[in-house]
LUMLO-173912 format. One record per residue (C-alpha): residue number from 1; x, y negated, z negated; residue in one letter. Coordinates in steps of 0.02 Angstrom, whole numbers, plus 50000, padded with zeros to 5 digits. Layout:
(atom NUM,(X,Y,Z),'A')
...
***
This chain:
(atom 1,(52691,51011,49396),'M')
(atom 2,(52529,51098,49486),'K')
(atom 3,(52453,51100,49303),'T')
(atom 4,(52482,50922,49298),'I')
(atom 5,(52440,50878,49468),'R')
(atom 6,(52267,50965,49447),'K')
(atom 7,(52224,50873,49279),'S')
(atom 8,(52259,50716,49353),'L')
(atom 9,(52129,50765,49485),'L')
(atom 10,(52038,50809,49371),'I')
(atom 11,(52044,50650,49261),'S')
(atom 12,(52023,50539,49439),'G')
(atom 13,(51876,50631,49476),'F')
(atom 14,(51779,50601,49306),'L')
(atom 15,(51838,50417,49307),'I')
(atom 16,(51758,50406,49477),'L')
(atom 17,(51602,50484,49432),'V')
(atom 18,(51569,50400,49260),'S')
(atom 19,(51616,50236,49375),'G')
(atom 20,(51452,50264,49475),'F')
(atom 21,(51344,50317,49331),'M')
(atom 22,(51382,50154,49243),'V')
(atom 23,(51344,50068,49412),'N')
(atom 24,(51205,50168,49420),'A')
(atom 25,(51138,50128,49237),'Q')
(atom 26,(51188,49941,49269),'N')
(atom 27,(51081,49905,49410),'K')
(atom 28,(50979,49740,49408),'I')
(atom 29,(50816,49763,49495),'W')
(atom 30,(50765,49577,49582),'T')
(atom 31,(50588,49577,49628),'L')
(atom 32,(50600,49597,49825),'E')
(atom 33,(50700,49772,49765),'E')
(atom 34,(50546,49817,49639),'C')
(atom 35,(50452,49791,49800),'I')
(atom 36,(50511,49898,49905),'N')
(atom 37,(50556,50024,49817),'Y')
(atom 38,(50374,50039,49772),'A')
(atom 39,(50313,50042,49943),'L')
(atom 40,(50456,50190,49984),'S')
(atom 41,(50375,50270,49833),'K')
(atom 42,(50188,50229,49834),'N')
(atom 43,(50055,50380,49886),'I')
(atom 44,(49950,50256,49955),'Q')
(atom 45,(50065,50173,50092),'V')
(atom 46,(50108,50361,50110),'Q')
(atom 47,(49945,50390,50185),'K')
(atom 48,(49908,50253,50267),'T')
(atom 49,(50061,50295,50372),'I')
(atom 50,(49985,50478,50401),'L')
(atom 51,(49838,50391,50459),'T')
(atom 52,(49932,50289,50587),'N')
(atom 53,(50018,50443,50657),'S')
(atom 54,(49856,50525,50674),'R')
(atom 55,(49786,50356,50744),'N')
(atom 56,(49938,50351,50885),'Q')
(atom 57,(49880,50556,50908),'L')
(atom 58,(49710,50495,50971),'N')
(atom 59,(49778,50352,51057),'A')
(atom 60,(49867,50460,51170),'N')
(atom 61,(49763,50600,51176),'Q')
(atom 62,(49623,50460,51235),'A')
(atom 63,(49753,50437,51370),'Q')
(atom 64,(49773,50619,51423),'A')
(atom 65,(49594,50647,51452),'N')
(atom 66,(49603,50539,51598),'R')
(atom 67,(49708,50677,51660),'L')
(atom 68,(49657,50841,51773),'P')
(atom 69,(49643,50998,51698),'S')
(atom 70,(49721,51130,51768),'L')
(atom 71,(49709,51342,51722),'N')
(atom 72,(49751,51490,51790),'A')
(atom 73,(49694,51665,51766),'S')
(atom 74,(49724,51823,51811),'A')
(atom 75,(49651,52008,51797),'S')
(atom 76,(49680,52180,51823),'E')
(atom 77,(49518,52307,51829),'N')
(atom 78,(49507,52488,51836),'F')
(atom 79,(49359,52607,51897),'N')
(atom 80,(49313,52770,51942),'W')
(atom 81,(49176,52840,52040),'S')
(atom 82,(49129,53016,52118),'K')
(atom 83,(49109,53008,52314),'A')
(atom 84,(48942,53082,52388),'F')
(atom 85,(48961,53212,52515),'D')
(atom 86,(48811,53213,52654),'Y')
(atom 87,(48870,53375,52713),'N')
(atom 88,(48869,53472,52559),'T')
(atom 89,(48731,53351,52478),'G')
(atom 90,(48843,53364,52322),'L')
(atom 91,(48962,53226,52236),'Y')
(atom 92,(49147,53279,52229),'G')
(atom 93,(49279,53245,52122),'N')
(atom 94,(49291,53051,52021),'S')
(atom 95,(49420,52956,52119),'K')
(atom 96,(49526,52801,52050),'G')
(atom 97,(49555,52614,52110),'A')
(atom 98,(49618,52459,52035),'N')
(atom 99,(49584,52296,52081),'S')
(atom 100,(49693,52130,52030),'T')
(atom 101,(49630,51951,52041),'N')
(atom 102,(49705,51786,52039),'F')
(atom 103,(49623,51607,52016),'S')
(atom 104,(49672,51429,51984),'M')
(atom 105,(49536,51308,51939),'N')
(atom 106,(49558,51120,51935),'S')
(atom 107,(49428,50989,51864),'N')
(atom 108,(49427,50790,51852),'V')
(atom 109,(49302,50675,51786),'S')
(atom 110,(49256,50546,51926),'L')
(atom 111,(49127,50439,51844),'F')
(atom 112,(49061,50457,51666),'N')
(atom 113,(48997,50284,51618),'G')
(atom 114,(49158,50195,51584),'S')
(atom 115,(49148,50329,51428),'K')
(atom 116,(49336,50401,51445),'L')
(atom 117,(49393,50185,51468),'S')
(atom 118,(49283,50151,51331),'N')
(atom 119,(49371,50275,51204),'K')
(atom 120,(49535,50228,51257),'I')
(atom 121,(49513,50073,51212),'K')
(atom 122,(49419,50141,51027),'Q')
(atom 123,(49558,50204,51010),'A')
(atom 124,(49702,50080,51021),'E')
(atom 125,(49589,49995,50925),'I')
(atom 126,(49574,50094,50781),'D')
(atom 127,(49763,50119,50784),'L')
(atom 128,(49786,49927,50757),'E')
(atom 129,(49671,49916,50619),'S')
(atom 130,(49758,50049,50527),'G')
(atom 131,(49926,49946,50543),'R')
(atom 132,(49838,49814,50466),'Y')
(atom 133,(49770,49921,50328),'N')
(atom 134,(49917,49986,50287),'S')
(atom 135,(49979,49782,50281),'E')
(atom 136,(49849,49747,50179),'A')
(atom 137,(49898,49908,50053),'V')
(atom 138,(50058,49854,50047),'K')
(atom 139,(50014,49661,49986),'E')
(atom 140,(49919,49739,49858),'S')
(atom 141,(50040,49836,49795),'I')
(atom 142,(50165,49675,49819),'G')
(atom 143,(50065,49562,49721),'L')
(atom 144,(50034,49689,49584),'S')
(atom 145,(50218,49735,49566),'I')
(atom 146,(50229,49524,49552),'M')
(atom 147,(50130,49519,49394),'N')
(atom 148,(50189,49660,49328),'A')
(atom 149,(50382,49584,49357),'Y')
(atom 150,(50328,49405,49285),'L')
(atom 151,(50261,49498,49136),'Q')
(atom 152,(50409,49565,49093),'V')
(atom 153,(50506,49405,49100),'L')
(atom 154,(50391,49330,48992),'Y')
(atom 155,(50419,49477,48875),'D')
(atom 156,(50594,49432,48883),'Y')
(atom 157,(50569,49246,48833),'E')
(atom 158,(50456,49311,48687),'N')
(atom 159,(50571,49417,48625),'V')
(atom 160,(50718,49281,48624),'S')
(atom 161,(50581,49160,48532),'N')
(atom 162,(50557,49288,48419),'A')
(atom 163,(50737,49308,48389),'E')
(atom 164,(50781,49133,48371),'K')
(atom 165,(50654,49087,48249),'Q')
(atom 166,(50724,49244,48140),'I')
(atom 167,(50920,49146,48157),'V')
(atom 168,(50849,48967,48100),'S')
(atom 169,(50718,49054,47951),'T')
(atom 170,(50872,49149,47894),'T')
(atom 171,(50988,49006,47886),'E')
(atom 172,(50815,48914,47773),'Q')
(atom 173,(50812,49085,47668),'L')
(atom 174,(51007,49061,47617),'N')
(atom 175,(50962,48880,47585),'L')
(atom 176,(50832,48917,47483),'A')
(atom 177,(50937,49028,47381),'K')
(atom 178,(51073,48917,47350),'E')
(atom 179,(50937,48795,47308),'R')
(atom 180,(50855,48912,47197),'M')
(atom 181,(51016,48975,47103),'D')
(atom 182,(51060,48784,47065),'L')
(atom 183,(50860,48780,47007),'G')
(atom 184,(50817,48636,47137),'V')
(atom 185,(50689,48750,47193),'I')
(atom 186,(50569,48880,47119),'S')
(atom 187,(50594,49069,47144),'M')
(atom 188,(50390,49081,47205),'S')
(atom 189,(50473,48937,47360),'D')
(atom 190,(50600,49063,47400),'Y')
(atom 191,(50503,49202,47410),'L')
(atom 192,(50390,49099,47534),'Q')
(atom 193,(50535,49085,47650),'I')
(atom 194,(50597,49260,47596),'K')
(atom 195,(50397,49324,47670),'S')
(atom 196,(50406,49203,47833),'Q')
(atom 197,(50559,49306,47887),'L')
(atom 198,(50475,49446,47862),'A')
(atom 199,(50343,49409,47963),'T')
(atom 200,(50451,49342,48102),'E')
(atom 201,(50543,49515,48093),'K')
(atom 202,(50395,49604,48108),'S')
(atom 203,(50341,49479,48254),'T')
(atom 204,(50533,49508,48336),'L')
(atom 205,(50472,49711,48325),'A')
(atom 206,(50305,49678,48404),'S')
(atom 207,(50395,49568,48528),'A')
(atom 208,(50512,49715,48582),'K')
(atom 209,(50377,49837,48606),'S')
(atom 210,(50294,49741,48718),'Q')
(atom 211,(50441,49697,48809),'L')
(atom 212,(50475,49894,48813),'A')
(atom 213,(50294,49940,48876),'M')
(atom 214,(50301,49812,49001),'G')
(atom 215,(50457,49882,49077),'K')
(atom 216,(50377,50041,49087),'V')
(atom 217,(50221,49973,49183),'N')
(atom 218,(50322,49897,49290),'L')
(atom 219,(50426,50060,49304),'M')
(atom 220,(50256,50172,49344),'Q')
(atom 221,(50205,50060,49455),'L')
(atom 222,(50348,50069,49580),'M')
(atom 223,(50328,50247,49548),'E')
(atom 224,(50511,50276,49461),'L')
(atom 225,(50541,50384,49320),'P')
(atom 226,(50538,50290,49165),'V')
(atom 227,(50743,50253,49109),'D')
(atom 228,(50784,50169,48964),'G')
(atom 229,(50930,50033,49045),'T')
(atom 230,(50798,49984,49168),'F')
(atom 231,(50835,49800,49170),'E')
(atom 232,(50769,49645,49299),'I')
(atom 233,(50858,49491,49332),'S')
(atom 234,(50822,49340,49268),'S')
(atom 235,(50786,49225,49410),'P')
(atom 236,(50799,49019,49379),'N')
(atom 237,(50602,48991,49348),'L')
(atom 238,(50616,48814,49298),'E')
(atom 239,(50611,48776,49472),'S')
(atom 240,(50450,48862,49525),'L')
(atom 241,(50347,48716,49393),'L')
(atom 242,(50429,48568,49491),'V')
(atom 243,(50281,48570,49609),'D')
(atom 244,(50139,48473,49566),'S')
(atom 245,(50030,48454,49702),'A')
(atom 246,(49845,48531,49687),'Q')
(atom 247,(49806,48643,49825),'P')
(atom 248,(49657,48632,49949),'N')
(atom 249,(49558,48782,49942),'A')
(atom 250,(49459,48769,50126),'Q')
(atom 251,(49640,48720,50204),'E')
(atom 252,(49728,48869,50133),'I')
(atom 253,(49569,48989,50172),'Y')
(atom 254,(49570,48936,50335),'N')
(atom 255,(49766,48965,50365),'Q')
(atom 256,(49744,49133,50285),'A')
(atom 257,(49590,49214,50376),'L')
(atom 258,(49723,49173,50535),'G')
(atom 259,(49858,49295,50447),'I')
(atom 260,(49776,49427,50323),'K')
(atom 261,(49779,49586,50366),'P')
(atom 262,(49616,49609,50264),'Q')
(atom 263,(49529,49507,50399),'I')
(atom 264,(49613,49566,50541),'K')
(atom 265,(49561,49742,50500),'N')
(atom 266,(49391,49713,50481),'A')
(atom 267,(49374,49614,50626),'E')
(atom 268,(49467,49761,50762),'L')
(atom 269,(49326,49863,50651),'N')
(atom 270,(49184,49773,50716),'K')
(atom 271,(49254,49802,50897),'E')
(atom 272,(49277,49983,50876),'S')
(atom 273,(49119,49990,50821),'A')
(atom 274,(49027,49905,50956),'K')
(atom 275,(49121,49996,51083),'L')
(atom 276,(49032,50143,51001),'G')
(atom 277,(48884,50079,51062),'V')
(atom 278,(48947,50111,51247),'E')
(atom 279,(48998,50246,51232),'I')
(atom 280,(48839,50324,51158),'A')
(atom 281,(48758,50237,51326),'K')
(atom 282,(48864,50329,51408),'A')
(atom 283,(48781,50479,51375),'D')
(atom 284,(48645,50450,51450),'G')
(atom 285,(48724,50408,51628),'L')
(atom 286,(48739,50514,51770),'P')
(atom 287,(48923,50592,51777),'S')
(atom 288,(49013,50660,51922),'L')
(atom 289,(49168,50784,51923),'S')
(atom 290,(49255,50837,52063),'M')
(atom 291,(49327,51031,52049),'N')
(atom 292,(49471,51121,52145),'A')
(atom 293,(49494,51299,52137),'G')
(atom 294,(49606,51449,52224),'L')
(atom 295,(49571,51629,52208),'S')
(atom 296,(49630,51781,52290),'T')
(atom 297,(49628,51989,52253),'S')
(atom 298,(49707,52132,52276),'Y')
(atom 299,(49603,52322,52293),'S')
(atom 300,(49685,52511,52300),'S')
(atom 301,(49535,52554,52408),'L')
(atom 302,(49613,52459,52556),'S')
(atom 303,(49767,52594,52574),'K')
(atom 304,(49814,52546,52721),'D')
(atom 305,(49861,52349,52671),'V')
(atom 306,(50008,52307,52578),'T')
(atom 307,(49976,52197,52391),'F')
(atom 308,(50065,52058,52495),'S')
(atom 309,(49972,52067,52621),'T')
(atom 310,(49793,52065,52550),'Q')
(atom 311,(49842,51931,52423),'V')
(atom 312,(49895,51820,52569),'K')
(atom 313,(49738,51874,52673),'E')
(atom 314,(49614,51841,52554),'K')
(atom 315,(49682,51674,52467),'M')
(atom 316,(49513,51582,52458),'S')
(atom 317,(49518,51384,52402),'P')
(atom 318,(49370,51293,52368),'A')
(atom 319,(49334,51098,52312),'V')
(atom 320,(49149,51039,52253),'G')
(atom 321,(49078,50906,52161),'F')
(atom 322,(48990,50932,52020),'S')
(atom 323,(48820,50774,51964),'L')
(atom 324,(48783,50793,51803),'S')
(atom 325,(48607,50697,51775),'I')
(atom 326,(48532,50690,51577),'P')
(atom 327,(48338,50719,51593),'I')
(atom 328,(48272,50755,51419),'F')
(atom 329,(48416,50769,51274),'Q')
(atom 330,(48284,50801,51142),'K')
(atom 331,(48299,50626,51092),'R')
(atom 332,(48475,50645,51028),'Q')
(atom 333,(48566,50507,51149),'I')
(atom 334,(48432,50362,51062),'R')
(atom 335,(48476,50454,50912),'T')
(atom 336,(48673,50413,50947),'N')
(atom 337,(48654,50241,51027),'I')
(atom 338,(48542,50181,50868),'A')
(atom 339,(48675,50251,50730),'T')
(atom 340,(48816,50182,50832),'A')
(atom 341,(48703,50001,50823),'D')
(atom 342,(48669,50030,50637),'L')
(atom 343,(48909,50042,50612),'A')
(atom 344,(48891,49881,50710),'V')
(atom 345,(48789,49809,50585),'S')
(atom 346,(48895,49881,50454),'D')
(atom 347,(49062,49831,50526),'A')
(atom 348,(48991,49656,50508),'E')
(atom 349,(48926,49642,50344),'L')
(atom 350,(49103,49696,50297),'T')
(atom 351,(49200,49567,50392),'E')
(atom 352,(49089,49452,50299),'I')
(atom 353,(49094,49523,50152),'N')
(atom 354,(49300,49527,50177),'T')
(atom 355,(49307,49356,50220),'R')
(atom 356,(49187,49296,50063),'N')
(atom 357,(49290,49418,49937),'E')
(atom 358,(49453,49305,50021),'L')
(atom 359,(49352,49148,50016),'R')
(atom 360,(49318,49158,49842),'K')
(atom 361,(49486,49248,49785),'S')
(atom 362,(49578,49068,49867),'I')
(atom 363,(49446,48981,49764),'E')
(atom 364,(49479,49048,49611),'Q')
(atom 365,(49673,49058,49658),'A')
(atom 366,(49671,48853,49676),'C')
(atom 367,(49567,48852,49529),'A')
(atom 368,(49691,48934,49405),'D')
(atom 369,(49832,48842,49473),'V')
(atom 370,(49754,48659,49416),'I')
(atom 371,(49703,48727,49262),'S')
(atom 372,(49856,48817,49227),'A')
(atom 373,(49959,48639,49270),'Q')
(atom 374,(49824,48566,49122),'S')
(atom 375,(49880,48681,48999),'Q')
(atom 376,(50055,48677,49023),'Y')
(atom 377,(50038,48475,49006),'A')
(atom 378,(49946,48505,48861),'A')
(atom 379,(50090,48652,48808),'S')
(atom 380,(50217,48555,48826),'M')
(atom 381,(50172,48379,48749),'E')
(atom 382,(50083,48492,48590),'Q')
(atom 383,(50252,48572,48597),'N')
(atom 384,(50350,48397,48583),'Q')
(atom 385,(50252,48333,48454),'S')
(atom 386,(50298,48507,48351),'A')
(atom 387,(50452,48491,48370),'K')
(atom 388,(50456,48309,48310),'E')
(atom 389,(50355,48374,48147),'S')
(atom 390,(50457,48510,48109),'F')
(atom 391,(50617,48422,48122),'D')
(atom 392,(50551,48268,48000),'V')
(atom 393,(50499,48416,47895),'A')
(atom 394,(50657,48539,47880),'T')
(atom 395,(50747,48361,47839),'E')
(atom 396,(50598,48328,47686),'K')
(atom 397,(50632,48496,47651),'Y')
(atom 398,(50822,48478,47629),'V')
(atom 399,(50804,48341,47519),'Q')
(atom 400,(50687,48421,47420),'S')
(atom 401,(50529,48303,47465),'L')
(atom 402,(50409,48438,47516),'I')
(atom 403,(50397,48640,47459),'N')
(atom 404,(50414,48786,47555),'S')
(atom 405,(50217,48773,47600),'V')
(atom 406,(50215,48630,47668),'D')
(atom 407,(50380,48657,47783),'Y')
(atom 408,(50321,48841,47834),'L')
(atom 409,(50156,48766,47880),'I')
(atom 410,(50252,48649,48008),'Q')
(atom 411,(50375,48808,48077),'K')
(atom 412,(50211,48889,48093),'T')
(atom 413,(50137,48782,48202),'N')
(atom 414,(50309,48745,48281),'L')
(atom 415,(50321,48965,48329),'I')
(atom 416,(50110,48928,48396),'T')
(atom 417,(50174,48796,48494),'S')
(atom 418,(50307,48849,48573),'E')
(atom 419,(50215,49029,48599),'S')
(atom 420,(50085,48942,48690),'K')
(atom 421,(50191,48854,48804),'L')
(atom 422,(50283,48983,48857),'L')
(atom 423,(50109,49078,48901),'Q')
(atom 424,(50055,48925,48990),'S')
(atom 425,(50227,48922,49096),'K')
(atom 426,(50215,49111,49162),'F')
(atom 427,(50012,49072,49210),'N')
(atom 428,(50082,48922,49303),'L')
(atom 429,(50209,49004,49376),'I')
(atom 430,(50111,49162,49418),'F')
(atom 431,(49967,49060,49485),'S')
(atom 432,(50080,48958,49595),'Y')
(atom 433,(50158,49127,49680),'K')
(atom 434,(49958,49191,49708),'V')
(atom 435,(49922,49050,49810),'V')
(atom 436,(50082,49057,49912),'D')
(atom 437,(50039,49247,49939),'F')
(atom 438,(49885,49177,50040),'Y')
(atom 439,(49985,49059,50119),'K')
(atom 440,(50079,49201,50178),'G')
(atom 441,(50247,49165,50109),'I')
(atom 442,(50339,49339,50026),'P')
(atom 443,(50344,49385,49879),'L')
(atom 444,(50501,49307,49807),'A')
(atom 445,(50567,49217,49615),'L')
***
């Protein structure tokens, strides 16, 4: 009975584990899942998170620099000396003594040309700038994932089209075999169809290879170990082709200026550089600080006074102010200010370049949409014409009104038109999503 129960438990466990394995292998990845997984594993993203953590520590430290410092110290000293005997004119035996010292000191800055305040502002700006930079990195990775995802979807459709062509050509080859056996067509016509089928099988093999490479590329971008069971979902892409409006580059650019993280990052870097100038100038101003201290001591030479009494009676508090006026620093302050000014100029140029690059990217994206719309419309018209010509050619071929060469020409034209239509379709979808990306619309299909 125990053996049967144990076997049932083991069987149930194996079924449960195998069920988990099947579910894991049959996972269908959506675009959003691919992007989220990539962001959780990407090294660049992880590095920006570390940078943000360091910036947070720097901001906390900048705030803490306003607080007074407090230090305590204690020391114990031992010394030996020979006493001089004036009666004999000789030095006596060495006598030892010990002394103990205690002290506590505090210092706080009262005025330093707003250097501390500006450093706090700079640290907070650097923290915010780092967060925007992290978002920019994430957006760039998301766009790359979407491109690779659409490429895999394109490869799937390419394989599907190739398989449909093989099915169609196989039917024509069977028909050609029957007609050749009946003496209706020649061996040459039959071999033409057979050669076409071999070509299409080669095309299918190439398409499958391209699909496999597309999957590998997507998985590598996701930092996901290559898995032969990896599959992605197939959303309804036709709904994305409905929009026929032509985007306005200037409107999208104006909208992107207010939402794109790379623009915010460049603006904040410029503000941080300007504060760097003020911080450098503060080194040329007088600084005022206040210090306070408390000290006491004990010596064994005072034999008639106890330790606690000495410590209490020798308690010595002190308060003071310190004013530091820089007079000549070997041009170091001027050099630091000039260097900070150059950093501001560099940050301004970086901001201008970032805006220009964004504008150029949006202008290119809008031009791509217009071009892709035109190509897609032309490809649809060409494909429709090729289908009609092929249907007529097929009917004529069945009726032996044309030979296999003329028939295969029309079939090749149809295959070419379908390939162009498929390419133009995915080019249009990608161009639409890129424009949406600059509008701030989340990447999704």
